[in-house]
C-alpha positions as CSV (number, residue, x, y, z in Angstrom):
1,M,11.3,262.3,38.3
2,E,9.4,261.5,40.3
3,L,9.6,259.0,43.2
4,P,9.5,256.3,44.1
5,A,9.4,254.9,40.5
6,D,9.1,251.5,39.9
7,V,11.8,250.8,37.1
8,L,13.7,247.4,36.0
9,L,17.6,247.0,36.9
10,H,20.8,245.1,35.7
11,N,23.9,245.3,37.6
12,A,26.7,242.7,37.3
13,L,28.3,242.8,40.5
14,L,24.7,241.3,41.8
15,G,23.9,239.4,38.8
16,L,21.0,241.9,38.3
17,K,19.3,241.4,34.4
18,G,15.9,243.2,34.5
19,S,14.7,242.8,37.5
20,K,11.9,244.7,39.2
21,A,12.5,247.3,42.0
22,T,11.7,250.9,43.9
23,L,14.0,253.4,42.7
24,I,13.8,255.3,46.4
25,S,16.4,258.7,45.6
26,I,19.7,258.7,43.7
27,S,22.7,260.2,46.8
28,P,24.6,263.0,45.5
29,Q,27.6,260.4,46.8
30,G,26.9,258.3,43.4
31,F,24.7,255.7,44.7
32,Y,20.8,254.3,43.4
33,E,18.8,253.7,46.5
34,V,16.0,251.3,45.8
35,K,14.2,248.0,47.7
36,I,14.0,245.3,45.5
37,T,12.7,241.6,46.8
38,F,15.9,238.8,48.0
39,G,14.5,235.2,48.9
40,G,11.4,236.7,49.0
41,N,11.8,239.4,52.4
42,V,12.4,242.6,50.2
43,H,15.8,244.4,50.5
44,R,16.7,248.5,50.9
45,V,19.9,248.1,48.6
46,L,22.5,251.5,47.7
47,L,24.1,250.7,44.0
48,P,26.6,252.8,42.1
49,V,25.8,255.4,39.7
50,A,28.3,253.7,37.7
51,E,27.7,250.1,37.4
52,T,24.4,250.3,37.4
53,V,21.3,250.4,35.3
54,V,18.3,251.8,35.7
55,I,15.3,251.7,33.1
56,F,11.7,253.1,34.0
57,R,9.1,250.5,33.5
58,Q,6.5,253.2,32.8
59,P,7.6,254.2,28.7
60,E,7.5,257.6,27.7
61,P,4.1,258.4,26.1
62,E,4.5,258.7,22.1
63,V,5.4,262.1,20.8
64,T,4.7,262.9,17.3
65,L,6.6,265.6,15.2
66,A,4.3,267.9,13.1
67,T,5.6,267.9,9.6
68,E,4.9,271.7,8.1
69,I,5.8,274.5,9.5
70,E,3.3,276.7,9.6
71,R,3.9,280.3,8.0
């Protein structure tokens, strides 16, 4: 995973539901460090990993599996 990354955040504590943000780092102490816009200003916020859903905005490439196995 490359950081920083563009993400969508869900966090009940702050009332975030699919809010656009930039994931800066994941701390060993159990926090996501993100940059998010509140009221027209960009803020650096620490969100607890256990209470936050992070969805990467860039979708994963599609993977197709072979239907037959060569022998």
